[in-house]
KEKE-3310 file (N, C-alpha, C; in steps of 0.2 Angstrom, whole numbers, plus 5000, padded with zeros to 4 digits):
npx = (5004:5002:5004:5001:5005:5000:5001:4991:4988:4976:4965:4957:4965:4976:4972:4974:4988:4987:4979:4987:4998:4993:4989:5001:5007:5006:4996:4988:4981:4978:4982:4976:4980:4975:4964:4955:4941:4923:4913:4903:4907:4919:4930:4925:4922:4933:4942:4936:4933:4946:4946:4945:4939:4931:4934:4929:4932:4930:4932:4928:4940:4950:4961:4955:4954:4956:4953:4958:4955:4958:4951:4936:4934:4931:4922:4923:4929:4927:4934:4937:4927:4918:4926:4933:4924:4913:4917:4931:4935:4931:4931:4938:4935:4929:4938:4943:4953:4956:4954:4949:4950:4947:4956:4960:4961:4969:4970:4970:4975:4973:4980:4980:4990:4989:4998:5004:5009:5018:5030:5024:5012:4994:4990:5000:4998:4986:4990:4998:4988:4979:4987:4986:4973:4973:4982:4974:4964:4971:4975:4963:4958:4967:4968:4954:4952:4963:4971:4982:4990:4992:4997:4997:5002:5003:5012:5018:5030:5047:5055:5069:5085:5092:5081:5079:5085:5094:5098:5101:5097:5085:5078:5071:5062:5047:5039:5050:5053:5059:5048:5037:5043:5045:5031:5027:5035:5029:5017:5022:5026:5016:5019:5023:5032:5044:5041:5049:5062:5066:5072:5080:5093:5101:5102:5095:5084:5068:5051:5044:5045:5048:5039:5046:5061:5068:5067:5065:5073:5085:5086:5082:5074:5061:5058:5042:5031:5025:5024:5019:5020:5012:5020:5019:5016:5026:5036:5032:5034:5042:5047:5050:5048:5052:5044:5050:5046:5033:5034:5042:5033:5024:5017:5016:5010:5017:5022:5027:5023:5024:5028:5023:5027:5020)
npy = (4994:5011:5027:5044:5061:5078:5095:5105:5118:5124:5115:5117:5126:5118:5107:5101:5097:5088:5078:5074:5069:5058:5050:5046:5040:5026:5027:5023:5029:5046:5060:5076:5093:5110:5113:5122:5125:5124:5109:5106:5112:5105:5098:5084:5074:5072:5065:5054:5048:5043:5033:5034:5035:5049:5059:5072:5088:5103:5121:5138:5146:5145:5133:5116:5099:5083:5066:5054:5038:5022:5011:5009:5018:5016:5022:5036:5051:5068:5083:5087:5085:5074:5064:5070:5077:5092:5101:5099:5101:5114:5128:5124:5116:5125:5128:5119:5106:5092:5076:5059:5041:5023:5010:4994:4990:5000:5016:5030:5047:5063:5078:5096:5107:5122:5136:5147:5159:5170:5170:5171:5177:5178:5168:5160:5155:5149:5138:5130:5127:5120:5109:5103:5099:5090:5080:5075:5069:5059:5051:5046:5040:5030:5022:5018:5011:5002:4999:5000:5016:5029:5045:5059:5073:5091:5097:5109:5111:5110:5097:5094:5101:5097:5097:5109:5121:5131:5132:5142:5154:5147:5146:5157:5157:5154:5138:5131:5134:5131:5128:5124:5112:5104:5103:5095:5084:5079:5074:5063:5055:5046:5035:5035:5036:5043:5041:5044:5046:5034:5029:5038:5048:5059:5077:5090:5086:5091:5097:5108:5124:5141:5152:5164:5172:5162:5150:5136:5133:5136:5126:5130:5125:5117:5103:5099:5092:5077:5059:5049:5035:5021:5008:4994:4996:5005:4996:4989:4997:5000:5010:5027:5042:5058:5067:5078:5082:5087:5100:5107:5110:5122:5136:5129:5120:5126:5116:5098:5081:5068:5051:5036:5019:5003)
npz = (5000:4996:5003:5003:5006:5004:5003:4994:4992:4988:4980:4968:4960:4959:4953:4940:4942:4952:4947:4936:4943:4950:4940:4935:4946:4956:4968:4983:4994:4996:5005:5007:5010:5014:5005:5002:4999:5000:5004:4995:4983:4980:4968:4964:4954:4944:4951:4955:4943:4941:4949:4963:4979:4988:5002:5011:5019:5021:5019:5014:5005:5014:5024:5025:5022:5014:5009:4997:4991:4985:4988:4997:5012:5030:5044:5044:5051:5055:5060:5078:5088:5089:5094:5106:5112:5115:5124:5126:5112:5110:5100:5090:5079:5070:5061:5047:5049:5051:5047:5046:5043:5041:5034:5028:5041:5047:5054:5046:5048:5044:5044:5045:5052:5061:5056:5064:5062:5069:5082:5099:5095:5093:5085:5086:5099:5097:5089:5097:5107:5099:5096:5109:5109:5099:5104:5114:5106:5099:5110:5114:5103:5100:5111:5112:5100:5097:5086:5072:5068:5056:5055:5046:5036:5034:5045:5049:5056:5058:5064:5067:5066:5054:5046:5040:5028:5032:5048:5057:5069:5072:5084:5086:5076:5068:5067:5070:5083:5100:5109:5100:5094:5105:5108:5098:5099:5111:5106:5099:5109:5112:5105:5091:5076:5065:5048:5037:5042:5045:5034:5028:5034:5033:5031:5020:5013:5008:5010:5008:5000:5001:4990:4987:4983:4975:4982:4980:4968:4973:4983:4996:5008:5019:5029:5033:5031:5036:5040:5052:5062:5071:5081:5075:5062:5058:5058:5047:5036:5021:5013:5011:5004:4996:4983:4972:4960:4956:4961:4952:4942:4932:4941:4954:4969:4985:4992:4991:4987:4999:5000:5007:5008:5013)
capx = (5000:5006:5000:5004:5002:5002:4998:4991:4987:4970:4963:4954:4970:4981:4968:4978:4994:4985:4977:4993:5002:4990:4989:5008:5010:5001:4994:4982:4978:4981:4979:4977:4979:4974:4960:4952:4935:4918:4912:4899:4911:4925:4929:4926:4921:4939:4946:4932:4934:4952:4945:4946:4933:4934:4931:4930:4931:4933:4929:4929:4946:4956:4961:4952:4957:4953:4957:4956:4956:4956:4946:4931:4936:4925:4922:4926:4928:4929:4935:4939:4921:4915:4931:4935:4918:4913:4921:4938:4936:4930:4929:4944:4932:4927:4943:4943:4960:4958:4949:4952:4946:4950:4957:4964:4962:4973:4967:4974:4973:4976:4980:4983:4992:4990:5005:5006:5011:5024:5031:5020:5006:4988:4989:5005:4995:4981:4993:4999:4982:4977:4990:4983:4967:4976:4984:4968:4960:4975:4975:4956:4957:4972:4965:4948:4952:4968:4973:4988:4988:4996:4995:5001:5000:5007:5013:5021:5035:5053:5057:5076:5089:5093:5075:5079:5091:5099:5095:5104:5092:5079:5075:5066:5058:5040:5040:5056:5055:5059:5041:5034:5046:5043:5024:5026:5038:5025:5012:5025:5027:5011:5021:5023:5039:5044:5043:5054:5069:5068:5076:5084:5095:5104:5098:5095:5078:5063:5045:5041:5050:5045:5039:5050:5069:5070:5068:5065:5078:5091:5084:5081:5067:5060:5054:5037:5026:5027:5020:5021:5017:5013:5025:5019:5015:5032:5040:5030:5036:5047:5050:5046:5052:5049:5044:5050:5044:5027:5036:5045:5028:5022:5012:5015:5010:5024:5023:5027:5021:5028:5025:5025:5025:5020)
capy = (5000:5018:5032:5050:5067:5083:5101:5107:5125:5125:5110:5119:5129:5113:5101:5097:5094:5082:5072:5071:5065:5052:5046:5043:5036:5021:5029:5020:5034:5052:5064:5083:5098:5117:5112:5129:5125:5120:5103:5105:5114:5101:5094:5076:5070:5070:5060:5048:5045:5040:5027:5036:5037:5055:5061:5079:5092:5109:5128:5143:5150:5143:5127:5111:5093:5078:5059:5050:5031:5017:5006:5013:5019:5016:5026:5043:5056:5075:5087:5084:5085:5067:5060:5072:5081:5099:5105:5099:5103:5121:5131:5122:5113:5130:5128:5112:5104:5085:5071:5052:5035:5017:5006:4988:4990:5006:5022:5036:5053:5068:5085:5102:5110:5129:5139:5150:5166:5173:5168:5175:5180:5175:5162:5155:5152:5145:5132:5126:5124:5115:5103:5100:5095:5084:5075:5071:5066:5053:5047:5043:5035:5024:5018:5015:5007:4997:4997:5004:5023:5033:5052:5062:5080:5097:5099:5116:5111:5106:5094:5094:5106:5095:5098:5116:5122:5135:5132:5148:5158:5143:5147:5163:5156:5150:5132:5128:5136:5125:5126:5120:5106:5100:5101:5090:5078:5076:5070:5057:5050:5041:5029:5037:5037:5047:5036:5046:5046:5027:5027:5044:5051:5065:5083:5092:5084:5096:5096:5115:5129:5147:5155:5170:5172:5156:5145:5129:5133:5136:5121:5133:5122:5115:5097:5100:5087:5071:5053:5046:5028:5017:5003:4988:4999:5007:4990:4986:5002:4998:5015:5034:5047:5065:5068:5085:5083:5092:5107:5109:5112:5129:5138:5123:5121:5127:5109:5093:5075:5063:5045:5030:5012:4998)
capz = (5000:4996:5006:5001:5009:5000:5004:4987:4992:4983:4975:4962:4957:4958:4951:4934:4944:4956:4942:4932:4948:4952:4934:4934:4952:4959:4975:4986:4998:4996:5010:5004:5015:5011:4999:5001:4995:5003:5002:4989:4977:4979:4961:4966:4948:4940:4955:4955:4937:4941:4953:4970:4984:4990:5008:5011:5025:5019:5020:5009:5004:5019:5027:5022:5021:5010:5008:4991:4993:4980:4992:5002:5019:5034:5050:5043:5057:5053:5066:5085:5093:5090:5098:5112:5115:5113:5129:5124:5106:5110:5094:5085:5073:5065:5055:5045:5049:5053:5044:5047:5041:5042:5028:5030:5049:5048:5055:5043:5051:5039:5048:5043:5058:5060:5054:5070:5060:5072:5089:5104:5092:5095:5080:5089:5105:5094:5086:5103:5110:5094:5097:5115:5107:5094:5109:5117:5101:5098:5116:5114:5097:5100:5117:5110:5094:5097:5079:5070:5065:5052:5055:5041:5034:5035:5053:5050:5061:5056:5070:5069:5063:5048:5042:5038:5024:5037:5055:5061:5072:5072:5090:5085:5069:5068:5064:5073:5090:5105:5111:5095:5093:5111:5108:5093:5102:5116:5103:5097:5114:5112:5101:5084:5073:5058:5043:5032:5045:5045:5028:5026:5040:5032:5030:5013:5010:5010:5007:5007:4999:5000:4983:4986:4983:4972:4987:4977:4964:4978:4988:5003:5010:5026:5029:5038:5029:5039:5041:5058:5062:5077:5080:5070:5055:5057:5056:5040:5031:5017:5010:5012:4999:4994:4976:4971:4953:4956:4963:4946:4937:4932:4946:4958:4976:4988:4995:4987:4990:5003:4999:5011:5006:5018)
cpx = (5004:5001:5004:5001:5005:4998:4997:4990:4982:4969:4961:4960:4975:4978:4972:4984:4992:4983:4983:4997:4999:4989:4996:5011:5004:5000:4988:4978:4982:4978:4981:4976:4978:4970:4957:4946:4929:4916:4908:4902:4917:4925:4930:4926:4928:4943:4942:4932:4941:4952:4945:4939:4936:4930:4934:4928:4934:4929:4931:4936:4952:4955:4958:4957:4953:4957:4954:4959:4954:4951:4942:4934:4930:4927:4926:4924:4931:4929:4937:4933:4919:4920:4932:4929:4919:4917:4928:4939:4935:4928:4934:4941:4929:4932:4944:4950:4961:4952:4953:4947:4950:4950:4962:4966:4967:4969:4972:4971:4977:4975:4983:4984:4992:4997:5008:5008:5018:5024:5028:5014:5000:4987:4994:5002:4990:4984:4995:4993:4979:4980:4988:4977:4968:4978:4979:4964:4964:4975:4968:4955:4961:4970:4959:4948:4957:4970:4979:4986:4994:4993:4999:4998:5005:5007:5016:5026:5041:5056:5064:5079:5090:5087:5074:5086:5096:5095:5097:5097:5085:5075:5070:5062:5052:5042:5046:5058:5055:5052:5037:5037:5045:5036:5023:5029:5033:5019:5015:5026:5022:5013:5021:5030:5038:5046:5049:5061:5071:5072:5081:5086:5098:5100:5098:5089:5072:5057:5041:5047:5046:5045:5044:5058:5072:5071:5069:5071:5085:5091:5085:5074:5067:5056:5049:5031:5028:5022:5023:5017:5017:5018:5025:5019:5022:5037:5039:5032:5042:5051:5046:5051:5048:5049:5044:5048:5038:5029:5040:5040:5027:5016:5010:5012:5017:5026:5024:5025:5026:5025:5028:5023:5026:5018)
cpy = (5006:5023:5038:5056:5073:5089:5104:5114:5127:5120:5112:5122:5123:5107:5097:5094:5088:5076:5069:5067:5058:5047:5043:5040:5032:5023:5026:5024:5040:5057:5071:5088:5105:5116:5118:5129:5121:5114:5102:5108:5110:5098:5087:5072:5068:5065:5054:5044:5041:5034:5028:5037:5044:5057:5068:5083:5098:5116:5132:5146:5148:5136:5121:5105:5088:5071:5056:5043:5027:5013:5011:5013:5018:5021:5033:5048:5063:5079:5083:5082:5078:5063:5063:5076:5088:5103:5105:5102:5111:5123:5129:5119:5118:5130:5121:5109:5097:5081:5064:5047:5029:5013:5000:4988:4995:5012:5027:5042:5058:5075:5090:5107:5118:5131:5142:5157:5169:5171:5173:5178:5176:5168:5157:5151:5147:5138:5128:5123:5119:5109:5099:5096:5089:5078:5071:5067:5059:5049:5043:5038:5029:5020:5015:5010:5001:4995:5002:5011:5025:5040:5056:5069:5085:5099:5106:5116:5107:5103:5094:5099:5104:5095:5105:5117:5126:5135:5138:5152:5154:5144:5153:5163:5152:5144:5128:5130:5130:5123:5122:5113:5101:5098:5095:5083:5075:5072:5064:5052:5045:5034:5029:5038:5040:5042:5038:5045:5038:5025:5032:5048:5057:5071:5084:5090:5088:5094:5102:5120:5136:5149:5160:5168:5165:5151:5138:5128:5132:5130:5124:5131:5120:5108:5098:5096:5080:5065:5050:5040:5025:5011:4998:4991:5002:5002:4987:4991:5000:5004:5022:5039:5053:5066:5075:5087:5088:5099:5110:5112:5120:5130:5132:5125:5123:5121:5104:5086:5071:5057:5039:5024:5007:4992)
cpz = (5000:4998:5005:5005:5005:5001:4997:4987:4987:4978:4968:4957:4954:4955:4945:4937:4948:4952:4938:4937:4949:4946:4933:4940:4955:4967:4978:4990:4998:5000:5008:5010:5011:5005:4997:4997:5000:5000:4995:4982:4976:4972:4962:4959:4945:4944:4955:4949:4937:4946:4960:4973:4987:4997:5010:5017:5024:5021:5015:5010:5009:5021:5022:5021:5017:5010:5002:4993:4987:4982:4996:5009:5024:5040:5049:5049:5054:5060:5073:5089:5094:5094:5105:5116:5114:5118:5128:5117:5105:5103:5088:5079:5068:5059:5053:5044:5050:5050:5045:5045:5041:5035:5030:5037:5051:5049:5052:5045:5047:5043:5044:5049:5057:5060:5061:5068:5063:5080:5094:5101:5094:5091:5083:5094:5102:5092:5092:5106:5105:5095:5104:5113:5103:5099:5112:5112:5100:5104:5116:5109:5098:5106:5115:5105:5094:5090:5077:5067:5061:5052:5051:5039:5034:5042:5054:5056:5058:5063:5072:5064:5055:5043:5039:5034:5028:5043:5059:5063:5073:5079:5090:5079:5070:5064:5066:5080:5095:5107:5106:5094:5099:5111:5103:5096:5107:5112:5101:5102:5115:5108:5094:5082:5066:5053:5038:5035:5046:5039:5026:5032:5039:5030:5022:5010:5013:5007:5005:5005:4998:4992:4982:4986:4980:4977:4984:4973:4968:4983:4995:5006:5017:5025:5035:5036:5031:5039:5047:5059:5069:5075:5075:5063:5053:5054:5049:5035:5027:5013:5011:5008:4998:4987:4974:4964:4952:4957:4957:4941:4937:4937:4951:4965:4979:4992:4990:4990:4994:5002:5004:5008:5011:5015)
residu = (MET:LYS:ILE:ALA:THR:TRP:ASN:VAL:ASN:SER:ILE:ARG:THR:ARG:GLN:PRO:HIS:VAL:ILE:ASP:TRP:LEU:THR:ASN:ASN:SER:ILE:ASP:VAL:LEU:CYS:LEU:GLN:GLU:THR:LYS:VAL:ILE:ASP:LYS:ASP:PHE:PRO:ARG:GLN:PRO:PHE:GLU:GLU:LEU:GLY:TYR:HIS:THR:TYR:ILE:TYR:GLY:GLN:LYS:ALA:TYR:ASN:GLY:VAL:ALA:ILE:PHE:SER:ARG:GLN:PRO:MET:THR:ASP:ILE:ILE:THR:GLY:PHE:THR:ASP:ILE:VAL:GLY:GLU:GLU:LYS:ALA:GLN:SER:PHE:ASP:GLU:GLN:LYS:ARG:ILE:ILE:SER:GLY:VAL:ILE:ASP:ASP:ILE:ARG:ILE:ILE:ASN:VAL:TYR:VAL:PRO:ASN:GLY:ALA:SER:LEU:GLY:SER:GLU:LYS:TYR:GLU:TYR:LYS:LEU:GLN:TRP:PHE:GLN:VAL:LEU:LYS:ALA:TYR:LEU:ASP:ASP:LEU:ILE:LEU:LYS:GLU:ALA:ARG:GLU:VAL:CYS:ILE:CYS:GLY:ASP:PHE:ASN:ILE:ALA:LEU:ASP:ASP:LYS:ASP:ILE:TYR:ASN:SER:LYS:GLY:LYS:GLU:LYS:HIS:ILE:MET:SER:SER:PRO:VAL:GLU:ARG:GLU:THR:LEU:GLN:ASN:ILE:LEU:THR:ILE:GLY:LEU:LYS:ASP:ALA:PHE:ARG:LYS:PHE:THR:THR:GLU:GLY:GLY:HIS:PHE:SER:TRP:TRP:ASP:TYR:ARG:SER:GLY:GLY:PHE:GLN:ARG:ASN:ARG:GLY:TRP:ARG:ILE:ASP:HIS:LEU:TYR:LEU:THR:HIS:LYS:LEU:TYR:GLU:LYS:ALA:ILE:ASN:CYS:THR:ILE:ASP:ILE:GLU:PRO:ARG:LYS:GLN:GLU:LYS:PRO:SER:ASP:HIS:THR:PRO:VAL:ILE:LEU:GLU:ILE)
# end
């Protein structure tokens, strides 16, 4: 099985890119972030014609997540509320950032983590609080279901210095501050491991490049798109790669796909 994650930065803008990529790559499950479209306007038909079942959780102009699957998925969950309850979820489900479903007894969770804007800002605090709700969500799901989990998506955090082209001043930079890294590490303590780092230990491999200043052309990137696996699934992983080809296209997303094979 091949599972991929890709922040497409607008599915309607990037629809030809995604169709082309899926046509040329044998992907069983594709998790998309930043779809930026309400559910009724999501362009389902072209992907269904490719043989995918589509599961959508979106909003207008911002955020939005989706899962495409070759086989039907079961137990689709959108948002936090159904798992952690309204009191813990608070207003976090107003932003459409998490969707999950089950295939082959694997719970696949697709997330689009808030960016945080700048250290100390309201959006930064929102990001940290969002992670607290995610932790409660994962604790409840893993305890309740006792099945293997793959959580993937745009985490908007580079967990290690080698995940950044230049880590100078990282402590003061959004997506690499010590608090953000500690917050993500706390999520992983429930028994999740980084699939990409099982196969690639050196730096210089990135999944996001700023549009400005020739970021991609100069490989000034960050690895912020991740796939994390519970123990048995991690042991079954046979490869995890970053495909930079879509980033070379005209008017691409600023992110590129990351593919896991199990």
